[in-house]
C-alpha positions in Angstrom: -0.2 0.1 -0.3 1.5 3.5 -1.1 1.6 6.7 1.3 0.8 10.2 -0.5 1.1 13.6 0.8 -1.1 15.6 -1.1 -0.9 19.4 -0.8 -3.4 22.1 -2.0 -2.9 23.7 -5.2 -3.2 27.5 -6.1 -7.1 28.5 -5.9 -8.2 28.8 -8.8 -10.0 32.6 -10.0 -12.1 33.3 -13.0 -15.4 31.2 -12.2 -18.1 33.0 -10.4 -21.2 32.3 -8.6 -24.5 34.0 -10.3 -25.2 35.9 -7.5 -21.7 36.9 -6.5 -21.9 40.1 -8.9 -25.2 42.5 -8.1 -24.8 44.4 -11.1 -25.1 41.8 -13.7 -29.1 41.6 -14.4 -30.5 38.3 -14.3 -32.2 36.7 -17.7 -35.2 34.5 -16.2 -36.9 35.0 -19.8 -33.8 33.7 -22.4 -33.1 30.8 -18.8 -36.5 29.9 -19.7 -36.7 29.6 -23.3 -33.4 28.1 -23.7 -34.5 25.6 -21.5 -37.7 24.9 -23.0 -35.7 24.6 -26.3 -33.2 22.4 -24.6 -36.1 20.1 -23.9 -38.1 20.3 -27.2 -35.2 19.3 -29.2 -34.5 15.8 -26.3 -37.9 15.4 -26.7 -37.9 15.2 -30.6 -34.9 13.2 -30.7 -36.4 10.7 -28.4 -40.2 10.7 -30.7 -38.8 11.3 -33.7 -35.0 9.4 -34.6 -35.1 6.8 -31.1 -32.4 8.5 -29.5 -32.3 7.9 -26.0 -29.7 9.9 -24.7 -27.7 8.7 -21.0 
């Protein structure tokens, strides 16, 4: 059995959480339309093409 010590790497910068930028507007209608489109495409693939996505 091997023993290894892992040291923490450098902090990753660049990615932000949605609520960390308060002046950035939310796009609720756009997000809802995107979700609807993704669902519709997936449903069409299953019904018309017989695809199953895992």
